N, C-alpha and C positions, 0 to 999 in steps of 0.2 A: 654819879656824884661822889666826889672824894671828900670825906670828912676831914676836919682839922687835925685829928689825931693821926690819920693816915698820911696827911700832907706832911706833918712834922717827921714821921718815920721815913718818908720817901725823899726827904731832902738829901741832895747829894753831899757827900762828906766834905767837900772843899768849900761849901757854902756856910756862912755863919747863920746860926739859928737865932733869929730875933723874935721877940714876943709881939712885935707889931703886926705880924702877918706876912711880911716879905714883899718884895717888889713884884710888879707884873711879870717881869722876866722869870723870876723864880717860880711863880705860879704856872707859867707856861711850861717850864722844865718839869715841874712836878706832874702836870697833867700828861705830858708826853711820856714820862717814865711810868706813870700808872697805866697808860694805855698799852705799853709793852708788856706789862705784867699780867694783863687780862688773858684768861684762857678762852680762846675762841675755837669753834669747830674746825676752822681752817688750820690753826696751829696743831690741833690734835691729829688731823688728817696728815699734815706734813710729818709729824713725829712718827705716826704709824707707817708711813711710806718708808721712812728711814729704818724703823725697827724690824719690819718683816724680813728684809734681806739679811740684816745682821743676825737675827735670831735663827734664820734658816742656815746661815753659814756656821753659826755656833753649834747647831744640832749636827751638821755634817762633820765638824771637827770631833764632836763627842762620839758619834757613831762610827766614823771611818778613820779617825786619826790613829796612827799606829805608834807604838813605842819602839821605833827602830830608826836610826839615822839613815838618811837617804841623800844621794846626790852630792851636792857641795858641802854638806855637813862633814863628810869624811875628809874633805880637803881643808875645811875652815876650822871646825871645832875640835876635831880629833887630834891634830897636831898640838893644839894648845893644851889639851888634857894629857897628852903623852909627855910634853915638856914639863908639865906640873908634876907628874909622877916621877920624872927623872930629876926634878929639882933645877931645871935650867930655864924656866919661864921668865921672860923679861917683858917690860912694858913695850919694847920695840917689836915684840912678836904680835901685839895687837895692831900695830901700824903696818904690818907686812902686807905686800900685795896679795890680793885674792881676786883672780880673774880680772886683772888690770885695774883694780880699784883698791883703795885703802878704806876698809869698812871698820873703823875703830869702834864706834858705839854698838853696832850690831854684833861685832865679835865679842865685845865686853859683855853685852846682855846674854848672848848665847852661852858664853863660858860660865858666867855665874849661875845661870839657870841650870846648866848641865851639872855643875858642882853641887848645887842645892838639891836637885831632884834625881841625882844619879843618872843623868842624861836621859831623862824621860822626855821624849820629843813632844808628847801630848801637852805637857806643861808649857813648852815653848810655843806651841801652836795657840794655846789659850791666852798666853800673855800677848802675843802678836794680835790676836783677835780683840782683846780688851783695849789695847792701844789704838787699834783701828776704830773701835766704837767711840772712844773718847775723842779722837780726831773728827769723826763724822758728826758727833754731837756738837763740838765746838764750831764746825763749819755751819751747821744748821742754826746754831744760836746766833752767830755773827750775821747770817743771812736774814734772820728774823729781826734783829736789832737795826740793821742798816737797810732793810728792804723798803717797800712801799709804806709810807707813813699814814696813808689814808685807810688802811685796813686794820 
């Protein structure tokens, strides 16, 4: 049962709060919103199913990640750092082809992380892992909000 104070706090921001109690449609929206906020064993199990692989991969990065550029990093990040040292880095360098792709945002992220951490590749691995965890959490959250309304 939802108390009146909880009902008022759960009202969606685009709805007007009136003192008369609200329309039946508002009451239904409040009850639906409150049911999504309830912690159930199923939601906890779903979250654990997502957390276990993420934590395992994080531990693998922590234990086996090395502080040495590898593979494409020599072709992608190193030229940007060399141009920075020479003073010839331009914005167009971030839009340059890399294995037949233009990877502006990953190049920008890798470049700034390399500058910030003195090219510590473990930091780059951890940032990529954190971004992946945020994306996985958002997908899980969207799935729980738009999934079966009867659970």
